[in-house]
C-alpha positions in Angstrom: -30.6 95.8 131.5 -29.2 96.0 128.0 -30.5 99.3 126.6 -28.8 99.1 123.2 -31.8 97.6 121.3 -34.1 100.3 122.8 -31.6 103.1 121.9 -31.0 101.7 118.4 -34.7 101.7 117.5 -35.0 105.4 118.3 -33.4 106.2 114.9 -32.1 109.6 116.0 -30.4 112.0 113.7 -27.5 114.2 114.7 -28.5 116.7 117.4 -32.0 115.1 117.8 -33.4 114.3 121.2 -35.9 111.7 122.3 -37.9 112.1 125.5 -40.3 109.5 126.8 -41.0 106.9 129.5 -37.9 105.3 131.1 -37.6 101.7 129.8 -36.0 100.7 133.2 -37.9 102.4 136.0 -41.0 103.2 133.9 -40.8 106.8 135.0 -43.3 108.9 133.1 -41.5 111.1 130.5 -38.2 111.0 132.5 -35.9 109.3 129.9 -34.0 111.3 127.3 -31.5 110.3 124.6 -29.6 112.8 122.6 -27.5 111.9 119.6 -24.3 113.9 118.8 -21.4 113.2 116.6 -19.7 111.2 119.3 -22.7 108.9 119.9 -26.0 108.8 121.9 -26.1 110.1 125.5 -29.0 108.7 127.5 -30.2 109.4 131.0 -33.2 109.1 133.3 -33.7 112.2 135.5 -35.8 110.4 138.1 -33.7 110.6 141.2 -34.3 106.9 142.2 -33.1 105.7 138.7 -29.4 105.3 138.0 -29.7 104.7 134.3 -27.3 106.9 132.3 -24.5 106.4 129.8 -23.4 106.7 126.2 -24.0 104.4 123.2 -21.8 104.5 120.2 -23.2 105.0 116.7 -21.2 105.6 113.6 -21.8 108.7 111.6 -22.9 108.5 108.0 -22.5 110.9 105.0 -26.3 111.6 105.3 -25.8 112.6 108.9 -23.0 115.0 108.0 -25.1 116.6 105.3 -28.1 117.0 107.7 -25.8 118.4 110.4 -24.4 121.1 108.1 -27.9 122.0 107.0 -29.2 122.3 110.5 -26.3 124.4 111.7 -26.6 126.7 108.7 -30.3 127.2 109.3 -30.5 126.8 113.1 -32.5 129.5 114.8 -35.2 129.9 117.4 -38.6 131.1 116.6 -40.0 134.0 118.7 -42.6 132.7 121.2 -45.8 134.8 120.9 -47.4 135.3 124.2 -51.0 134.0 124.5 -53.8 136.4 125.3 -54.3 134.7 128.7 -50.9 135.8 129.9 -50.7 139.0 131.9 -47.8 141.0 133.2 -49.6 142.2 136.4 -51.6 140.0 138.7 -51.9 139.9 142.5 -51.4 136.1 142.5 -48.1 136.5 140.6 -46.8 139.2 142.9 -47.8 137.2 146.0 -46.2 134.0 144.8 -42.9 135.7 143.8 -42.7 137.5 147.1 -42.5 134.0 148.8 -39.0 133.8 147.3 -38.1 137.5 147.7 -38.4 138.1 144.0 -39.9 141.1 142.2 -41.7 141.1 138.9 -40.0 144.4 138.1 -36.6 142.6 138.1 -37.5 139.0 137.1 -39.2 139.0 133.7 -42.4 137.0 134.4 -46.0 136.6 133.3 -49.1 135.1 134.9 -50.9 132.4 133.0 -54.5 133.1 134.0 -55.9 130.0 132.3 -53.5 127.5 134.0 -52.8 129.5 137.2 -49.0 129.5 136.6 -46.1 131.9 137.1 -44.4 132.0 133.8 -40.6 132.6 133.5 -39.6 133.9 130.0 -36.7 132.1 128.4 -34.6 134.3 126.0 -32.0 133.9 123.3 -30.3 137.0 121.9 -32.9 139.0 123.8 -35.8 137.3 122.1 -38.4 135.3 124.0 -38.1 131.8 122.5 -39.6 129.7 125.2 -41.1 129.8 128.7 -41.4 127.7 131.8 -44.6 127.9 133.9 -44.7 126.9 137.6 -48.2 126.2 139.1 -49.1 128.6 141.9 -51.6 126.3 143.6 -49.8 123.8 145.9 -51.6 120.6 144.7 -51.7 121.4 141.0 -49.9 119.0 138.7 -47.7 118.9 136.8 -45.8 121.5 138.7 -43.8 122.8 135.7 -44.8 123.2 132.1 -42.5 124.0 129.2 -44.4 126.2 126.6 -42.1 125.5 123.6 -39.9 122.7 122.4 -36.4 124.2 122.7 -33.3 123.2 124.7 -32.6 126.9 125.7 -31.8 127.2 129.4 -33.4 129.8 131.6 -30.9 132.5 132.9 -31.2 135.4 135.2 -28.5 137.9 136.2 -25.5 139.4 134.5 -22.5 137.9 136.4 -19.6 136.1 134.9 -19.9 133.2 137.3 -22.7 130.8 136.3 -24.5 128.9 139.0 -26.1 125.8 137.4 -29.4 124.9 139.2 -32.5 122.9 138.3 -35.4 125.4 138.1 -36.2 129.0 137.2 -36.9 130.0 140.8 -33.5 129.0 142.1 -31.9 130.6 139.0 -33.7 133.9 139.7 -32.8 133.9 143.4 -29.1 133.4 142.8 -29.1 135.7 139.8 -30.1 138.5 142.0 -26.7 138.2 143.8 -23.7 140.2 142.7 -21.4 138.7 140.1 -23.7 135.7 139.5 -25.9 134.5 136.7 -28.4 131.8 137.6 -28.5 129.1 134.9 -31.4 126.7 135.1 -31.2 123.3 133.3 -35.0 123.0 133.8 -34.4 119.5 135.1 -31.3 117.6 136.1 -30.0 116.8 132.6 -27.0 118.4 131.0 -27.7 118.6 127.2 -25.1 119.2 124.5 -26.7 122.5 123.8 -26.1 123.7 127.4 -22.3 123.5 126.8 -22.6 126.3 124.2 -24.7 128.4 126.4 -22.2 128.1 129.2 -19.2 129.2 127.1 -19.5 132.9 128.0 -18.8 132.1 131.7 -15.3 131.8 133.1 -16.4 130.0 136.3 -19.2 127.5 136.8 -20.7 126.3 140.0 -23.0 123.3 139.9 -25.6 123.5 142.7 -28.5 121.1 142.1 -31.0 120.4 144.9 -29.8 118.2 147.8 -31.7 115.2 146.5 -29.8 115.3 143.3 -26.2 115.2 144.7 -25.2 112.3 142.4 -26.3 114.4 139.4 -24.4 117.4 140.7 -21.2 115.3 140.8 -21.9 113.8 137.4 -22.6 117.1 135.7 -19.6 118.7 137.3 -17.4 115.9 135.9 -18.9 116.3 132.5 -18.4 120.1 132.5 -14.8 119.7 133.5 -14.2 118.0 130.1 -15.0 121.4 128.5 -14.2 124.1 131.1 -11.2 124.5 133.4 -13.0 126.0 136.5 -16.0 124.0 137.6 -17.0 123.7 141.3 -19.6 121.3 142.8 -21.5 122.8 145.6 -23.0 120.6 148.3 -26.3 122.1 149.4 -28.3 121.7 152.6 -31.5 122.9 151.0 -32.7 124.1 147.6 -31.1 127.5 146.8 -34.6 129.0 146.2 -35.2 128.8 150.0 -32.0 130.9 150.7 -30.8 128.9 153.7 -28.1 131.2 155.3 -25.6 128.4 155.4 -25.9 127.8 151.7 -26.1 131.5 150.7 -23.0 132.3 152.7 -21.1 129.4 151.1 -22.1 130.6 147.7 -21.0 134.2 148.5 -17.7 132.8 149.6 -17.2 131.0 146.4 -18.2 134.1 144.4 -15.7 136.2 146.3 -13.0 133.6 145.7 -13.7 133.0 142.0 -16.0 135.6 140.8 -14.0 138.8 141.4 -11.0 137.5 139.6 -12.9 136.9 136.3 -11.9 139.0 133.4 
C-alpha cells in the first residue's frame, strides 16, 4: 500500500507526532508518524503489522523558524497529582509484590477511581507524566498515559540502559546493580528517546519475546547513534524474571556494565 498520500495529508510540523488508527491493519490507535528534519518516520506498533518506514519531506524556512522557537521554549509542565491518587493502598502493595517490587523503592501511586497502579515519569526530578496499569485482570485498556509527553519511564541508577516496553519490566531490571530500566511505553523508538539515552554508555534492547522483530529494528536504529548497543533475545517478559533471562542479563551487565566510566 502506498502510504505517501496518507502521510502527506497529516501536515506535520517539525518534531510533531501524529497518533491514530493504522491505515493498513486498521489497528486502533496503533499508528504513529513523527516528523524530524530528515523526514517523517512512521510505524505501526501492532505486532502483526509490518508497516514502518521513512517518508522524505523538504524543510522550509517556516519549519526552521518554528523549530528554533520550540527548542528555545521547550519544557515539560509539572503533572499535578489528582486527589484520587494515593501513595498507600493495600491493592497497590499486593499488585507490586507480584513482581517483587516495593512502593518504597519504586515511586508509584494508586489511582482509586480507575483501579490502576501509577508509575511516575520524571524529567529533571520533576513529575511530568505518569503511566497507569490496571490492577484488575480483565480491565481495559491495560495501560493509560496521563499526560501527552514523549518522556520515557526510567528506574535505577546504572550506566547500562536496558530498553524495555513497559514500566513493570523497567522497574524489575532497574532494581539490578549497574542497570537503569528504560521503558519506551510501547514498541516505538521516538526521536526524543535518543536524547534521553545519551547519558548511557551501553544500551541493551530487550523487548518482549513477541516483539523480536522490533527489538532488532530498534537495535539497528540505535547503532546509528551509539557505539555499544546489544540486542537481547528473551524467552519471557523480563517482568517475570525467568532465571534464564535474568542470568543472561547479569552476564551482559558484568561484561559491559563494570567497564563503563
